[in-house]
C-alpha positions as CSV (number, residue, x, y, z in Angstrom):
1,M,0.0,0.1,0.0
2,T,1.3,3.4,-0.9
3,T,1.5,5.3,2.3
4,L,2.3,8.9,2.9
5,L,5.1,9.1,5.3
6,N,5.8,12.9,5.8
7,D,5.2,16.3,4.2
8,N,5.9,19.9,4.1
9,I,4.2,23.0,2.7
10,L,5.8,26.4,2.0
11,S,3.5,29.1,1.1
12,A,2.4,32.5,1.9
13,L,0.8,31.1,4.9
14,G,3.8,29.6,6.4
15,F,6.7,27.3,6.1
16,T,5.2,24.2,7.8
17,T,2.3,21.8,7.1
18,D,1.0,22.6,10.5
19,E,1.1,26.4,10.1
20,N,-0.7,26.3,6.7
21,F,-3.3,23.9,8.0
22,R,-3.8,25.9,11.2
23,K,-4.4,29.0,9.1
24,V,-6.6,27.5,6.6
25,K,-8.8,26.2,9.5
26,Q,-9.0,29.7,10.9
27,G,-10.3,31.0,7.5
28,I,-7.0,32.9,6.6
29,S,-6.3,33.4,2.9
30,G,-2.7,33.9,1.7
31,L,-4.0,36.0,-1.3
32,T,-2.8,39.5,-1.6
33,P,-3.3,42.2,-4.3
34,F,-0.3,43.3,-6.2
35,A,0.2,46.4,-8.4
36,G,3.1,47.2,-10.5
37,R,4.9,43.8,-9.7
38,F,7.0,42.5,-12.6
39,D,6.4,46.0,-14.4
40,L,2.9,44.7,-15.5
41,P,0.3,47.4,-16.0
42,E,-2.5,45.7,-14.6
43,P,-2.9,44.8,-11.0
44,F,-3.5,41.2,-10.0
45,V,-4.2,39.1,-6.8
46,A,-1.9,36.2,-6.0
47,S,-0.3,34.5,-3.0
48,A,3.6,34.9,-2.8
49,I,6.2,33.0,-0.5
50,D,8.0,35.9,1.7
51,S,11.3,36.1,-0.1
52,Q,13.4,37.2,3.0
53,A,11.9,34.3,5.1
54,L,12.8,32.0,2.2
55,E,16.4,33.3,2.1
56,T,16.7,32.9,5.8
57,A,15.3,29.4,5.9
58,F,17.8,28.4,3.0
59,D,20.7,29.9,4.6
60,S,20.0,27.9,7.8
61,L,20.4,24.6,5.8
62,P,23.7,22.9,5.6
63,R,25.6,24.0,2.4
64,V,26.9,21.5,-0.3
65,P,30.6,21.9,-1.2
66,E,30.0,23.3,-4.6
67,K,29.4,27.0,-5.0
68,R,26.0,27.3,-6.9
69,R,23.5,29.8,-7.5
70,Y,20.0,28.4,-6.9
71,T,16.9,30.0,-8.3
72,R,14.0,31.0,-6.0
73,L,12.1,27.8,-7.0
74,E,15.0,25.5,-6.4
75,K,15.6,27.1,-2.9
76,A,11.9,26.7,-1.9
77,A,11.9,23.1,-3.2
78,I,15.2,22.3,-1.2
79,V,13.9,24.0,2.1
80,S,10.6,22.2,1.6
81,V,12.3,18.8,1.2
82,A,14.6,19.5,4.1
83,E,11.5,20.1,6.4
84,A,9.8,17.0,5.2
85,L,12.7,14.8,5.7
86,K,12.8,15.6,9.4
87,G,11.8,12.8,11.8
88,T,11.9,10.2,9.0
89,P,14.3,7.3,8.6
90,V,15.0,8.4,5.0
91,D,18.5,9.1,3.8
92,P,18.1,11.3,0.9
93,A,21.3,10.2,-0.5
94,G,20.4,6.6,-0.5
95,D,20.5,4.6,-3.8
96,R,16.9,3.4,-3.1
97,V,15.5,7.0,-2.9
98,L,14.1,8.7,-6.0
99,F,13.2,12.4,-6.3
100,I,10.3,13.6,-8.4
101,L,9.8,17.2,-9.3
102,S,6.3,18.4,-10.3
103,T,6.2,21.8,-12.0
104,T,4.7,23.5,-15.0
105,K,7.0,26.3,-15.5
106,G,10.1,25.9,-13.6
107,N,12.5,28.8,-14.0
108,V,10.7,30.2,-16.9
109,F,11.8,33.7,-15.8
110,L,15.1,32.8,-17.2
111,L,13.9,33.5,-20.7
112,D,14.3,37.1,-20.0
113,P,18.0,38.1,-20.6
114,A,17.6,40.8,-18.0
115,E,16.9,38.0,-15.4
116,N,19.4,35.5,-16.6
117,N,22.4,36.9,-14.6
118,G,24.8,34.5,-13.0
119,Y,22.6,31.5,-13.4
120,E,23.6,28.4,-15.5
121,P,21.9,28.5,-18.9
122,E,20.7,25.0,-18.2
123,Q,18.8,26.1,-15.2
124,L,16.2,27.2,-17.7
125,Y,15.4,23.5,-18.2
126,L,13.1,21.4,-15.8
127,W,15.4,18.6,-15.8
128,R,18.4,20.7,-14.4
129,S,16.4,22.1,-11.6
130,A,15.4,18.5,-10.7
131,E,19.0,17.5,-10.8
132,L,19.9,20.5,-8.5
133,I,17.3,19.7,-5.9
134,A,18.2,16.1,-5.7
135,G,21.9,16.7,-5.9
136,Y,21.7,19.2,-3.0
137,F,20.8,16.1,-0.9
138,G,23.6,13.9,-2.4
139,N,21.1,11.8,-4.4
140,R,22.7,10.2,-7.4
141,N,19.8,8.6,-9.1
142,T,18.4,10.4,-12.0
143,P,15.3,12.5,-10.8
144,L,12.0,12.4,-12.8
145,V,10.3,15.6,-13.8
146,I,6.5,15.4,-14.3
147,S,5.0,18.5,-16.2
148,N,1.6,18.1,-17.4
149,A,-0.2,21.2,-17.0
150,C,-2.1,21.7,-13.8
151,I,-2.4,17.9,-13.1
152,S,1.4,17.7,-12.8
153,G,1.2,17.0,-9.0
154,A,-1.2,14.0,-9.4
155,G,0.9,12.6,-12.2
156,A,3.9,12.8,-9.9
157,L,2.3,11.0,-7.2
158,M,1.0,8.2,-9.7
159,A,4.7,8.1,-10.9
160,A,5.9,7.7,-7.4
161,Q,3.5,4.7,-6.6
162,R,4.7,2.9,-9.8
163,A,8.3,3.5,-8.9
164,L,7.8,2.0,-5.4
165,R,5.8,-1.0,-6.9
166,S,8.6,-1.6,-9.2
167,G,10.7,-2.7,-6.3
168,R,13.6,-0.3,-7.2
169,Y,13.0,2.3,-4.5
170,D,12.2,2.2,-0.8
171,Y,11.2,5.9,-0.7
172,V,10.1,8.6,-3.2
173,V,10.4,12.2,-2.5
174,V,7.7,14.1,-4.5
175,T,8.1,17.8,-4.5
176,G,5.8,20.2,-6.3
177,A,7.0,23.9,-7.0
178,D,6.0,26.9,-9.2
179,M,6.8,30.5,-8.7
180,L,5.2,33.8,-9.9
181,S,6.8,35.4,-12.8
182,R,6.1,38.0,-15.5
183,F,5.6,35.2,-18.0
184,I,2.9,33.3,-15.9
185,I,0.9,36.5,-14.8
186,A,1.0,38.0,-18.3
187,G,0.0,34.9,-19.8
188,F,-3.1,34.3,-17.7
189,Q,-4.1,38.0,-18.2
190,S,-3.9,37.6,-21.8
191,F,-6.4,34.9,-21.3
192,K,-8.6,37.3,-19.3
193,A,-8.5,34.4,-16.7
194,L,-7.4,36.4,-13.6
195,S,-10.0,37.8,-11.1
196,P,-9.2,41.4,-9.9
197,E,-10.3,40.1,-6.5
198,R,-9.9,37.0,-4.4
199,C,-11.3,34.2,-6.2
200,K,-14.7,32.6,-5.5
201,P,-14.8,29.0,-6.5
202,F,-18.3,27.7,-7.7
203,D,-19.9,31.1,-6.7
204,A,-22.4,32.9,-8.9
205,N,-20.2,35.9,-8.9
206,R,-16.9,34.3,-9.8
207,S,-14.7,36.0,-12.1
208,G,-11.5,34.2,-12.7
209,L,-8.5,32.6,-10.8
210,N,-5.7,33.8,-8.7
211,V,-2.3,32.5,-9.1
212,G,-0.3,31.2,-6.1
213,E,3.3,30.1,-5.5
214,T,4.3,27.0,-3.2
215,A,6.8,24.4,-2.8
216,A,5.2,21.2,-1.3
217,T,6.8,17.9,-0.5
218,L,5.3,14.4,0.1
219,I,7.6,11.5,1.0
220,V,5.8,8.2,0.2
221,T,6.8,4.5,0.8
222,E,5.1,1.2,0.2
223,K,3.8,-0.8,3.3
224,T,2.3,-4.1,3.7
225,E,-1.1,-4.4,5.3
226,A,0.6,-5.9,8.5
227,D,2.9,-2.8,8.8
228,M,0.1,-0.2,8.5
229,Q,-0.6,1.7,11.8
230,A,-3.6,3.7,12.8
231,G,-3.5,7.0,11.3
232,D,-1.6,6.1,8.2
233,V,-3.0,7.7,4.8
234,V,-2.9,5.5,1.8
235,L,-3.1,6.6,-1.8
236,S,-5.8,4.0,-2.7
237,A,-6.5,4.7,-6.2
238,A,-5.4,7.3,-8.9
239,A,-6.4,8.0,-12.5
240,V,-5.4,10.4,-15.4
241,R,-7.9,10.8,-18.3
242,N,-7.5,13.1,-21.2
243,D,-10.6,14.1,-23.1
244,A,-8.5,16.4,-25.4
245,N,-11.5,18.7,-25.6
246,H,-9.4,21.9,-26.3
247,I,-6.0,23.6,-25.6
248,S,-7.2,25.7,-22.8
249,G,-11.1,25.0,-22.5
250,P,-12.5,22.2,-20.4
251,S,-15.0,19.8,-21.7
252,R,-18.6,20.9,-21.4
253,T,-19.6,17.4,-20.6
254,G,-16.7,16.9,-17.9
255,E,-15.8,13.8,-19.8
256,G,-12.2,13.5,-18.7
257,A,-12.9,14.4,-15.0
258,Y,-15.8,12.0,-15.0
259,L,-13.9,9.1,-16.3
260,A,-11.1,9.8,-13.8
261,L,-13.7,9.9,-11.0
262,R,-15.3,6.7,-12.1
263,H,-12.0,4.8,-12.2
264,V,-11.0,5.8,-8.5
265,L,-14.6,5.2,-7.2
266,T,-14.6,1.5,-8.3
267,G,-15.8,-0.5,-5.5
268,I,-16.3,2.7,-3.3
269,A,-19.7,3.7,-1.9
270,T,-20.3,7.6,-1.9
271,E,-21.3,7.2,1.8
272,E,-17.5,6.4,2.4
273,L,-16.3,9.9,1.1
274,A,-15.7,12.7,3.5
275,F,-15.3,15.2,0.8
276,V,-14.3,15.9,-2.7
277,N,-11.5,18.5,-3.0
278,A,-12.3,19.9,-6.4
279,H,-9.8,21.8,-8.8
280,G,-12.1,24.7,-8.1
281,T,-10.1,27.4,-9.9
282,A,-13.2,29.9,-9.9
283,T,-13.2,30.3,-13.6
284,P,-16.7,30.0,-15.3
285,Y,-15.9,27.0,-17.3
286,N,-13.7,25.0,-15.0
287,D,-16.2,25.1,-12.2
288,E,-19.2,24.3,-14.4
289,M,-17.3,21.5,-15.9
290,E,-16.4,19.9,-12.5
291,A,-20.0,20.4,-11.4
292,V,-21.2,18.4,-14.4
293,A,-18.4,15.6,-13.7
294,I,-19.2,15.5,-10.1
295,T,-22.9,15.0,-10.7
296,R,-22.3,12.4,-13.5
297,A,-20.3,10.4,-10.9
298,S,-23.2,10.6,-8.5
299,L,-21.1,12.7,-6.0
300,Q,-23.5,15.6,-5.9
301,N,-24.5,14.9,-2.1
302,V,-20.7,14.6,-1.1
303,P,-19.3,17.7,0.4
304,V,-17.2,19.7,-2.1
305,T,-14.3,21.9,-1.2
306,S,-11.6,24.1,-3.1
307,L,-8.6,25.4,-1.5
308,K,-7.9,28.1,-4.1
309,G,-9.3,30.9,-1.9
310,Y,-6.4,30.3,0.6
311,F,-3.4,29.6,-2.0
312,G,-4.6,30.4,-5.3
313,H,-4.0,28.3,-8.2
314,T,-0.5,26.8,-7.6
315,L,0.1,25.1,-11.0
316,G,2.3,22.2,-11.0
317,S,2.3,22.0,-7.0
318,A,-1.5,22.0,-6.8
319,G,-1.7,18.1,-6.8
320,V,1.1,17.9,-4.1
321,L,-0.1,20.8,-1.9
322,E,-3.9,19.9,-2.0
323,S,-3.1,16.2,-1.3
324,I,-1.2,17.3,1.9
325,M,-4.0,19.7,3.0
326,S,-6.9,17.1,2.1
327,T,-5.3,14.3,3.9
328,R,-4.5,16.4,6.9
329,A,-8.0,17.3,7.1
330,L,-9.0,13.5,7.0
331,K,-6.6,13.0,10.0
332,D,-8.1,15.9,11.7
333,G,-11.6,14.7,11.1
334,V,-12.7,18.1,9.4
335,V,-14.0,19.1,6.0
336,L,-12.6,22.6,5.1
337,K,-14.3,25.7,4.3
338,T,-14.4,26.8,0.7
339,F,-13.0,30.3,1.1
340,G,-14.9,32.9,-1.1
341,F,-18.0,30.7,-1.9
342,E,-21.3,32.2,-1.0
343,T,-24.0,31.9,-3.6
344,P,-24.2,28.8,-5.7
345,G,-23.2,29.4,-9.3
346,V,-23.2,26.1,-11.4
347,T,-26.0,24.6,-13.1
348,H,-25.5,21.2,-11.3
349,P,-25.9,22.0,-7.5
350,L,-23.2,20.8,-5.5
351,R,-22.7,20.7,-1.6
352,V,-19.9,23.3,-1.6
353,T,-18.8,23.8,1.9
354,T,-19.5,27.2,3.4
355,C,-18.1,26.5,6.8
356,T,-15.4,23.9,8.4
357,Q,-17.3,20.9,9.8
358,T,-16.5,17.7,11.3
359,T,-16.5,14.3,9.7
360,G,-16.0,10.7,10.8
361,R,-15.6,9.4,7.2
362,R,-12.1,8.1,6.2
363,R,-12.0,8.7,2.5
364,C,-11.5,11.8,0.1
365,I,-10.9,12.4,-3.4
366,N,-8.7,15.1,-5.1
367,M,-9.7,16.4,-8.5
368,L,-7.4,18.3,-10.8
369,S,-7.6,19.6,-14.3
370,G,-5.4,21.2,-16.8
371,F,-4.8,22.6,-20.2
372,G,-5.2,20.2,-23.1
373,G,-8.1,18.4,-21.6
374,C,-6.1,16.5,-19.0
375,N,-7.8,15.4,-15.9
376,A,-6.9,13.5,-12.7
377,A,-8.4,12.0,-9.6
378,L,-6.7,10.7,-6.4
379,L,-8.4,8.6,-3.7
380,Y,-7.0,8.8,-0.3
381,T,-7.9,6.5,2.7
382,L,-7.2,6.9,6.4
383,T,-6.6,3.6,8.0
384,K,-8.2,2.9,11.5
385,K,-6.2,-0.3,12.2
């Protein structure tokens, strides 16, 4: 059984999972308005990691012998991994440890010659960032990079599960990271996809998404049923389905999302589910598509949550970040409030959460969707042994 061993979240809300989870339970959002950042003419709302706190955290880590200049994304990922390793038996330099980096854009800011000052030219490439992150910890295995739009984190966790089941590795360190940049913000602005205020998932007055930056790490291992302990969380099922509807527009029938849900729900009664953590970006078409898919999968009576009002859309990190937050909620016995939701705004009514509530159920689903018609669903189970 693929078991979550330990985790960490770096975000605008804090540098530990405990701090992030506590603030979300308190209804605190990390989204902030920005004006003039990246010399862009239009203001935007986003969540951003505190740069000074990141430098302090990175400088407190043991340094590798080689003198290197790490980018902000690489530093955040390294700090996140270092925190996740604490209290675990994992030797990150071990031959049976694999690193996986989940990201959509990596160091895309290095495309700008004005920004590419003192960095290696190859740091523009995702594989090089993965090498630098794994190499910081002395790991000599070739790291994997999963970059499949906004389902990258789910794909990375599926790849981790397969790597463990191959018998070649005892532990896999999965890190999702994406940072704000002029390229990313201007790109979403060109789509007219950004909300001028904090996003409102599934709300009638939603007007677009907010972008967020995080580095989130999940360390996973394979356990036998005999080795399982009470409170362990298992990745019970996972699926990726691509409906190839459009380069940026989701399927009107929710086809890919529905097929992914149908796969992970095999043999599972809806009464077993504490909640569905939807992608919930607060764009008009994404939320409508998910409402259709959730209803088609007969989950319309299961509580639905979205974390985008706390963190924004964290791109390639979303699947890792939201898996950590969702499984922490399972352990805590709560269903989290959907920040920003007030008035139902999709044609297929859902039980979108308006307050944090308790639950005794032990399963949850994470949904993700991305450009190109890609969709994913992850089923997690809290053991009670």
